[in-house]
Backbone as CSV, one residue per row, in Angstrom:
resi,resn,N_x,N_y,N_z,CA_x,CA_y,CA_z,C_x,C_y,C_z
1,GLU,68.127,67.700,-1.186,67.642,67.552,-2.554,66.735,66.327,-2.683
2,SER,67.033,65.274,-1.918,66.172,64.092,-1.988,64.755,64.419,-1.510
3,ALA,64.634,65.321,-0.534,63.310,65.731,-0.063,62.529,66.439,-1.173
4,GLU,63.208,67.229,-1.971,62.545,67.913,-3.092,62.031,66.907,-4.118
5,TRP,62.865,65.919,-4.468,62.452,64.911,-5.447,61.276,64.088,-4.925
6,ALA,61.324,63.714,-3.653,60.228,62.946,-3.061,58.951,63.780,-3.022
7,SER,59.074,65.018,-2.602,57.920,65.911,-2.525,57.313,66.168,-3.899
8,ASP,58.140,66.352,-4.912,57.638,66.569,-6.278,56.755,65.406,-6.733
9,LYS,57.219,64.181,-6.476,56.445,63.012,-6.900,55.159,62.900,-6.108
10,LEU,55.232,63.116,-4.794,54.038,63.039,-3.972,53.022,64.096,-4.376
11,GLU,53.469,65.299,-4.637,52.554,66.367,-5.073,51.905,66.022,-6.414
12,TYR,52.673,65.437,-7.319,52.102,65.012,-8.608,51.015,63.967,-8.384
13,LEU,51.315,62.939,-7.610,50.339,61.874,-7.376,49.113,62.404,-6.646
14,LYS,49.320,63.314,-5.713,48.215,63.911,-4.963,47.303,64.754,-5.863
15,SER,47.846,65.279,-6.940,47.061,66.138,-7.832,46.146,65.342,-8.773
16,LEU,46.348,64.042,-8.845,45.567,63.213,-9.763,44.198,62.885,-9.177
17,PRO,43.197,62.685,-10.043,41.899,62.231,-9.546,42.046,60.854,-8.899
18,PHE,41.257,60.598,-7.879,41.359,59.362,-7.112,41.277,58.119,-8.004
19,GLU,40.463,58.157,-9.051,40.251,57.003,-9.914,41.295,56.869,-11.029
20,CYS,42.242,57.774,-11.100,43.247,57.770,-12.162,44.046,56.466,-12.145
21,GLU,44.347,55.940,-13.330,45.093,54.678,-13.397,46.508,54.803,-12.840
22,ASP,47.064,56.003,-12.814,48.384,56.206,-12.205,48.350,56.018,-10.687
23,LEU,47.140,55.957,-10.107,46.997,55.747,-8.668,46.539,54.334,-8.327
24,GLU,46.597,53.436,-9.301,46.282,52.038,-9.010,47.406,51.435,-8.181
25,GLU,47.096,50.381,-7.438,48.108,49.738,-6.603,49.327,49.375,-7.440
26,CYS,50.490,49.760,-6.960,51.717,49.484,-7.700,52.923,49.818,-6.840
27,SER,54.071,49.439,-7.347,55.341,49.936,-6.818,56.224,50.212,-8.018
28,ALA,57.011,51.263,-7.925,57.831,51.666,-9.064,59.132,52.289,-8.564
29,VAL,60.125,52.246,-9.441,61.445,52.807,-9.142,61.899,53.597,-10.352
30,GLU,62.520,54.740,-10.114,63.135,55.481,-11.201,64.426,56.119,-10.716
31,MET,65.339,56.278,-11.631,66.613,56.942,-11.350,66.539,58.346,-11.943
32,ILE,67.048,59.320,-11.199,66.993,60.724,-11.610,68.397,61.307,-11.564
33,GLN,68.806,61.935,-12.639,70.102,62.632,-12.689,69.856,64.097,-12.348
34,SER,70.431,64.556,-11.256,70.266,65.942,-10.835,71.184,66.844,-11.650
35,GLN,70.613,67.887,-12.209,71.416,68.875,-12.928,72.155,69.785,-11.952
36,ARG,71.560,69.988,-10.776,72.121,70.896,-9.791,73.349,70.301,-9.098
37,SER,73.209,69.103,-8.542,74.305,68.524,-7.759,75.086,67.462,-8.518
38,LYS,74.585,67.061,-9.670,75.184,66.002,-10.490,75.063,64.617,-9.840
39,ASP,74.340,64.524,-8.721,74.095,63.233,-8.081,73.050,62.459,-8.867
40,ILE,73.041,61.160,-8.643,71.985,60.310,-9.166,71.125,59.910,-7.973
41,PHE,69.826,60.104,-8.106,68.887,59.786,-7.045,68.020,58.614,-7.462
42,GLN,67.719,57.768,-6.497,66.744,56.711,-6.727,65.469,57.118,-6.024
43,ARG,64.364,57.097,-6.775,63.066,57.462,-6.215,62.133,56.276,-6.398
44,THR,61.514,55.854,-5.319,60.562,54.748,-5.377,59.230,55.222,-4.818
45,TRP,58.163,54.583,-5.273,56.857,54.859,-4.687,56.030,53.587,-4.692
46,VAL,55.205,53.506,-3.657,54.310,52.370,-3.478,52.922,52.936,-3.221
47,ILE,51.954,52.452,-3.985,50.566,52.866,-3.808,49.773,51.636,-3.398
48,SER,49.078,51.748,-2.270,48.291,50.637,-1.737,46.868,51.102,-1.482
49,ASP,45.914,50.239,-1.801,44.517,50.515,-1.473,44.267,50.056,-0.042
50,ILE,43.968,50.988,0.837,43.659,50.671,2.229,42.201,50.230,2.342
51,SER,41.347,50.912,1.603,39.924,50.581,1.514,39.436,51.093,0.166
52,LEU,38.146,51.020,-0.075,37.606,51.526,-1.344,37.804,53.026,-1.502
53,ASN,37.937,53.738,-0.377,38.001,55.196,-0.408,39.314,55.783,0.091
54,ILE,40.287,54.944,0.420,41.554,55.454,0.952,42.728,54.712,0.322
55,LYS,43.704,55.486,-0.126,44.944,54.948,-0.669,46.106,55.418,0.203
56,ARG,47.101,54.571,0.328,48.341,54.936,1.013,49.407,55.096,-0.052
57,ILE,50.020,56.276,-0.098,51.072,56.564,-1.073,52.350,56.847,-0.307
58,GLU,53.371,56.054,-0.576,54.668,56.237,0.080,55.718,56.505,-0.993
59,VAL,56.461,57.571,-0.819,57.527,57.938,-1.749,58.830,58.000,-0.958
60,GLU,59.855,57.371,-1.500,61.170,57.372,-0.859,62.203,57.797,-1.893
61,CYS,63.162,58.585,-1.460,64.190,59.068,-2.376,65.514,59.213,-1.644
62,TYR,66.607,58.904,-2.359,67.933,59.075,-1.782,68.971,59.191,-2.884
63,SER,70.076,59.819,-2.531,71.215,59.909,-3.440,71.931,58.570,-3.409
64,THR,72.340,58.082,-4.563,73.055,56.808,-4.611,74.443,56.930,-3.988
65,ARG,74.901,58.156,-3.752,76.186,58.361,-3.061,76.029,58.329,-1.547
66,CYS,74.798,58.442,-1.058,74.569,58.516,0.388,73.272,57.782,0.741
67,ILE,73.267,56.483,0.538,72.057,55.670,0.700,71.439,55.765,2.102
68,PRO,72.215,55.817,3.180,71.571,55.878,4.509,70.720,57.128,4.742
69,LYS,70.948,58.192,4.006,70.182,59.430,4.196,68.998,59.459,3.235
70,LYS,67.956,58.740,3.609,66.766,58.639,2.771,65.697,59.609,3.244
71,THR,64.896,60.044,2.296,63.699,60.814,2.602,62.511,59.918,2.297
72,ARG,61.599,59.799,3.253,60.392,58.995,3.046,59.183,59.835,3.421
73,LEU,58.242,59.959,2.490,57.002,60.701,2.723,55.829,59.743,2.521
74,VAL,54.827,59.864,3.371,53.647,59.000,3.279,52.406,59.880,3.302
75,LEU,51.487,59.575,2.393,50.223,60.294,2.318,49.088,59.279,2.310
76,PHE,48.056,59.536,3.092,46.830,58.769,3.018,45.847,59.629,2.225
77,TYR,45.470,59.151,1.058,44.654,59.914,0.110,43.210,59.438,0.230
78,SER,42.314,60.331,0.626,40.909,60.019,0.820,40.076,60.459,-0.383
79,LYS,39.307,59.540,-0.918,38.421,59.876,-2.044,37.383,60.900,-1.613
80,GLU,36.848,60.723,-0.421,35.798,61.613,0.083,36.302,63.028,0.314
81,LEU,37.517,63.144,0.828,38.079,64.475,1.099,38.744,65.092,-0.120
82,GLY,39.162,64.259,-1.073,39.814,64.762,-2.278,41.296,65.041,-2.095
83,PHE,41.875,64.571,-1.007,43.326,64.698,-0.778,43.759,63.642,0.199
């Protein structure tokens, strides 16, 4: 389930235009209550500008009941390629 939450956030961020303010350099944390498993998940993401045309987006998610089992996804988003 943590992979689904991480993937959902990464897909959302990937769908945004490169210049969108939601893709500015940042780090953020949110807690998510799962309706399916009743677990609480912590989801974090870090957006870094690698260059003027490339961003690094890292999303990590895990259940607060099982912290060692984390899902981490990383995307390098290219302005020129559009993904």
